[in-house]
VEXMIDREN-677048 format. One record per residue: x, y, z of N, C-alpha, C in turn; residue in three letters; residue number from 1. Coordinates in nm, 2 decimals, m for minus. Layout:
<recs>
{rec {X,Y,Z},{X,Y,Z},{X,Y,Z},'ALA',NUM},
...
</recs>
This chain:
<recs>
{rec {m0.39,2.07,1.83},{m0.34,2.20,1.85},{m0.46,2.30,1.82},'MET',1},
{rec {m0.44,2.41,1.89},{m0.56,2.50,1.88},{m0.50,2.65,1.85},'ASN',2},
{rec {m0.56,2.74,1.83},{m0.49,2.86,1.78},{m0.42,2.93,1.92},'TRP',3},
{rec {m0.44,2.89,2.03},{m0.36,2.94,2.14},{m0.21,2.89,2.12},'GLU',4},
{rec {m0.22,2.79,2.08},{m0.08,2.71,2.08},{0.00,2.78,1.97},'GLN',5},
{rec {m0.06,2.83,1.86},{0.01,2.88,1.75},{0.03,3.02,1.80},'VAL',6},
{rec {m0.04,3.09,1.87},{m0.02,3.22,1.93},{0.12,3.21,2.03},'GLU',7},
{rec {0.10,3.11,2.11},{0.22,3.10,2.19},{0.34,3.06,2.15},'GLY',8},
{rec {0.34,3.00,2.01},{0.48,2.99,1.96},{0.49,3.04,1.82},'LYS',9},
{rec {0.42,3.17,1.84},{0.41,3.25,1.70},{0.56,3.26,1.65},'TRP',10},
{rec {0.65,3.30,1.70},{0.82,3.29,1.66},{0.81,3.17,1.56},'LYS',11},
{rec {0.80,3.06,1.61},{0.81,2.94,1.54},{0.74,2.90,1.43},'GLN',12},
{rec {0.60,2.97,1.44},{0.51,2.94,1.33},{0.52,3.06,1.20},'TYR',13},
{rec {0.57,3.16,1.25},{0.58,3.29,1.18},{0.63,3.26,1.02},'ALA',14},
{rec {0.73,3.19,1.02},{0.81,3.14,0.90},{0.72,3.07,0.82},'GLY',15},
{rec {0.64,2.99,0.87},{0.55,2.90,0.78},{0.46,2.97,0.74},'LYS',16},
{rec {0.38,3.08,0.81},{0.27,3.17,0.77},{0.34,3.24,0.65},'VAL',17},
{rec {0.46,3.29,0.67},{0.50,3.37,0.55},{0.55,3.29,0.43},'ARG',18},
{rec {0.57,3.14,0.44},{0.57,3.07,0.33},{0.43,3.05,0.24},'GLU',19},
{rec {0.32,3.04,0.33},{0.19,3.01,0.28},{0.15,3.16,0.22},'LYS',20},
{rec {0.16,3.27,0.29},{0.10,3.39,0.26},{0.24,3.51,0.23},'TRP',21},
{rec {0.30,3.48,0.13},{0.39,3.58,0.10},{0.39,3.70,0.07},'GLY',22},
{rec {0.29,3.75,0.06},{0.23,3.89,0.06},{0.25,3.97,0.17},'LYS',23},
{rec {0.24,3.88,0.29},{0.25,3.94,0.41},{0.40,4.01,0.45},'LEU',24},
{rec {0.40,4.12,0.50},{0.53,4.19,0.53},{0.59,4.17,0.68},'THR',25},
{rec {0.71,4.20,0.70},{0.78,4.20,0.81},{0.68,4.27,0.91},'ASP',26},
{rec {0.66,4.39,0.86},{0.56,4.48,0.96},{0.42,4.40,0.98},'SER',27},
{rec {0.35,4.35,0.90},{0.24,4.27,0.88},{0.25,4.16,1.03},'ASP',28},
{rec {0.36,4.10,1.00},{0.40,3.98,1.09},{0.42,4.02,1.23},'MET',29},
{rec {0.48,4.16,1.25},{0.49,4.20,1.40},{0.36,4.24,1.44},'GLU',30},
{rec {0.28,4.30,1.35},{0.13,4.34,1.40},{0.04,4.24,1.43},'MET',31},
{rec {0.05,4.13,1.35},{m0.03,3.99,1.36},{0.01,3.94,1.51},'ILE',32},
{rec {0.13,3.94,1.54},{0.18,3.87,1.67},{0.11,3.75,1.72},'HIS',33},
{rec {0.08,3.67,1.62},{0.01,3.57,1.67},{m0.16,3.55,1.67},'GLY',34},
{rec {m0.22,3.68,1.64},{m0.35,3.70,1.68},{m0.44,3.65,1.53},'LYS',35},
{rec {m0.50,3.55,1.55},{m0.60,3.49,1.44},{m0.67,3.60,1.38},'ARG',36},
{rec {m0.73,3.68,1.43},{m0.82,3.79,1.36},{m0.72,3.89,1.29},'GLU',37},
{rec {m0.62,3.93,1.34},{m0.52,4.00,1.28},{m0.48,3.94,1.15},'GLN',38},
{rec {m0.45,3.81,1.14},{m0.39,3.74,1.03},{m0.51,3.73,0.93},'LEU',39},
{rec {m0.64,3.70,0.99},{m0.74,3.70,0.89},{m0.76,3.84,0.82},'VAL',40},
{rec {m0.75,3.96,0.90},{m0.75,4.09,0.81},{m0.64,4.11,0.71},'GLY',41},
{rec {m0.52,4.09,0.79},{m0.41,4.11,0.68},{m0.42,4.04,0.56},'ARG',42},
{rec {m0.45,3.90,0.57},{m0.47,3.82,0.45},{m0.56,3.87,0.36},'ILE',43},
{rec {m0.68,3.92,0.40},{m0.80,3.99,0.34},{m0.75,4.08,0.26},'GLN',44},
{rec {m0.67,4.20,0.35},{m0.64,4.31,0.29},{m0.50,4.29,0.15},'GLU',45},
{rec {m0.40,4.18,0.21},{m0.30,4.16,0.10},{m0.35,4.10,m0.02},'ARG',46},
{rec {m0.45,4.02,0.00},{m0.49,3.93,m0.11},{m0.61,3.96,m0.17},'TYR',47},
{rec {m0.70,4.07,m0.12},{m0.80,4.13,m0.17},{m0.93,4.02,m0.18},'GLY',48},
{rec {m0.92,3.94,m0.08},{m1.05,3.84,m0.06},{m1.12,3.88,0.04},'ILE',49},
{rec {m1.25,3.81,0.03},{m1.36,3.81,0.15},{m1.31,3.77,0.28},'ALA',50},
{rec {m1.37,3.84,0.40},{m1.34,3.79,0.51},{m1.35,3.63,0.53},'LYS',51},
{rec {m1.47,3.58,0.47},{m1.49,3.44,0.49},{m1.38,3.34,0.42},'GLU',52},
{rec {m1.35,3.38,0.30},{m1.23,3.32,0.23},{m1.09,3.33,0.33},'GLU',53},
{rec {m1.07,3.43,0.38},{m0.95,3.43,0.45},{m0.95,3.36,0.58},'ALA',54},
{rec {m1.07,3.34,0.65},{m1.12,3.27,0.76},{m1.07,3.13,0.71},'GLU',55},
{rec {m1.15,3.09,0.61},{m1.14,2.95,0.55},{m1.01,2.90,0.55},'ARG',56},
{rec {m0.91,3.00,0.49},{m0.77,2.98,0.45},{m0.70,2.95,0.60},'GLN',57},
{rec {m0.72,3.02,0.69},{m0.65,3.02,0.81},{m0.70,2.90,0.87},'VAL',58},
{rec {m0.81,2.85,0.88},{m0.89,2.74,0.93},{m0.82,2.61,0.86},'SER',59},
{rec {m0.80,2.62,0.72},{m0.73,2.51,0.65},{m0.59,2.51,0.70},'GLU',60},
{rec {m0.50,2.61,0.70},{m0.39,2.62,0.78},{m0.35,2.55,0.90},'TYR',61},
{rec {m0.45,2.58,1.00},{m0.45,2.54,1.13},{m0.46,2.37,1.12},'LEU',62},
{rec {m0.54,2.34,1.05},{m0.56,2.18,1.03},{m0.44,2.12,0.96},'ASN',63},
{rec {m0.37,2.20,0.87},{m0.23,2.14,0.83},{m0.16,2.13,0.95},'THR',64},
{rec {m0.14,2.22,1.02},{m0.05,2.24,1.14},{m0.08,2.12,1.22},'LEU',65},
{rec {m0.22,2.11,1.25},{m0.24,1.99,1.34},{m0.19,1.84,1.28},'LYS',66},
{rec {m0.22,1.83,1.15},{m0.17,1.72,1.09},{m0.03,1.69,1.09},'GLU',67},
{rec {0.06,1.81,1.09},{0.18,1.79,1.08},{0.26,1.74,1.23},'ASP',68},
{rec {0.17,1.82,1.33},{0.20,1.80,1.45},{0.18,1.65,1.50},'ASP',69},
{rec {0.07,1.59,1.46},{0.03,1.46,1.47},{0.14,1.37,1.43},'ARG',70},
{rec {0.15,1.39,1.30},{0.27,1.30,1.22},{0.40,1.32,1.30},'ALA',71},
{rec {0.43,1.44,1.36},{0.57,1.44,1.42},{0.56,1.36,1.55},'ARG',72},
{rec {0.46,1.37,1.63},{0.44,1.28,1.75},{0.44,1.14,1.73},'ARG',73},
{rec {0.39,1.09,1.61},{0.39,0.95,1.58},{0.50,0.90,1.56},'GLU',74},
{rec {0.58,0.99,1.47},{0.72,0.96,1.41},{0.82,0.95,1.54},'GLU',75},
{rec {0.79,1.04,1.66},{0.86,1.04,1.77},{0.86,0.92,1.85},'GLU',76},
{rec {0.72,0.88,1.86},{0.66,0.75,1.94},{0.72,0.63,1.86},'ARG',77},
{rec {0.73,0.61,1.74},{0.77,0.51,1.68},{0.95,0.49,1.68},'ALA',78},
{rec {1.01,0.60,1.69},{1.15,0.61,1.72},{1.16,0.56,1.88},'ARG',79},
{rec {1.09,0.61,1.96},{1.10,0.55,2.11},{1.08,0.42,2.11},'GLY',80},
{rec {0.98,0.36,2.04},{0.95,0.23,2.06},{1.07,0.14,2.00},'ALA',81},
{rec {1.13,0.18,1.89},{1.24,0.10,1.83},{1.36,0.10,1.92},'GLY',82},
{rec {1.38,0.20,2.03},{1.49,0.18,2.11},{1.49,0.09,2.22},'ARG',83},
{rec {1.36,0.05,2.24},{1.35,m0.06,2.37},{1.38,m0.21,2.33},'GLY',84},
</recs>
C-alpha cells in the first residue's frame, strides 16, 4: 500500500486517521482530503510538534495500514483455501 491508495480511499481511512489523531477536526479532515502533506501540516499544527515528528508519525501510520492490509489478504487467502 502506498499513499496514493490511502488518498484514493480517503473516506474509508478518514475514520482511522481520526482515531489516531483525535485533535483533527471535521474541517481539518475535509481540507486534508487524503493529501499526505496536508495531513502532516495539520498534525504538526494541532499537536505542536516538529514537521519531522509529524512525518515520522504519518510514515508509521502508513506502515500500520500496510500490515493490516497484508493480514487481511492472508486471512482472505486462508479462508479461500479452506473452501476447496
